[in-house]
N, C-alpha and C positions, 0 to 999 in steps of 0.2 A: 572731305568735308562736303556736306550737301550744298547745293545751289540755294541762294537766298532771293526770294521775290522782291522786286523793286516796284513795279507798277503794271497797269494794263497797257497794251500796245498803243491803244489810241491816245494815251497821255502824251505820246511824243509825235509832234508835227515835224516834217521835213524842214531842217534849218531853223526850227523854232525853239521854243522853250524847252529846257531840259528838266530832268527830275534829279533832285539830290536825294542821297541816302546815307545813313550813318554807317561808319566803319571804324575799325581800330587799325591804324596804319603804323607799323614798326613800333607797336606798343602804346601808341598815343591816340586819344579820340580825334577823329577827323570826319570828313565827308567825302563821298564819291559822287559822281554825277553820270547820268546817261543822256545822250542826245541822239536824234536820228539824222542821218546824213546819207545821201545816195541810197535811200530805202533801207538802211540797216542801222541797228543800234550800236553805239560805241560808248564805252564807259571809261572813265579815268578818275584817278585821285584828284580831288578838287584842290590842287596845289600847284601854283605856277612854278615853272622850271627856273625863273629868274630869281625870285624871292618866294619863299614858301608861304604864300598867302592864297586865299580862295579867289577863284577867277571871277565868279558871277557878279554882274553889275547890280542886279536885284535877284532875289531868289529865283534860280533857274534860268536866268538870262546869261547865256554863255556865248552865243553867236554874236559877231559884229553885225551891222546893219544889212549887209548883202546876204547873210545866212550862208556864206561860203567858208568862214573861218571862225574858230573859237578865239576869243580875246580876253586878255586879262584886264580887268577893270581898273587896276591901279597903275600899271606902267605901259599898257597898250601892246604887250607881247602877243602876237597872233600865232595860232597853231592850226595845222591841217587836221580836220576832224577824223579822218579815217586812219591816221597814223600817230597822231599826237606830236609830230615833228614841229619844231618851231620854224615859222615861215618868215619871221621878221620881228624887229624890235629887240629889246635887251635880253631876250632869252636865246639868242643866236647859238645854234649848236646843241640847244636843249631839247627836251622831249618830256611830254607829260607821261606820268606813270599809268600804263593801261590796267584795267580791271577786266577780266575775262567776263563776257556777257552773252547771253543767249535769248533768243525769242522763240517761245514755244506756245502754241495754242493761244495766241493773242495775249501773252503775258511776257514780261521782261524779267530775267533772272540774272544775278551775278554769281561768280564762282570765287569763293575765298581761296587764298593761297597761303604760302608760309609767312608772308609779310602783311597781307591785308585780310582782316577777319571781320566778322560781324561783331558788334558789341555784345557783351554778356546780357543775358536776358534779365 
């Protein structure tokens, strides 16, 4: 399956606001998100490993105040941005579901797989 455009590269600031995008995850409508950390884009299914709810505080707000960790707005679970591993809180031992992402020619794309696909047109 072909890669899917998310946004222009300059839409992502280091440790700043992320960009949400629609997906179908395991057959259900959902969202993915992409953020920039350590100069690279990282994308995940927008679903906390503790309780399957969206992470962002406000649309696109995934990082906690230091810009070093992704944080669930509901229960405060924190995740390492480049691996999705839980670093603290009620998600202990959990991990965010990664979505393959690439940056090419100042554009960000995601790659569908067997479980996360683009919504029907």
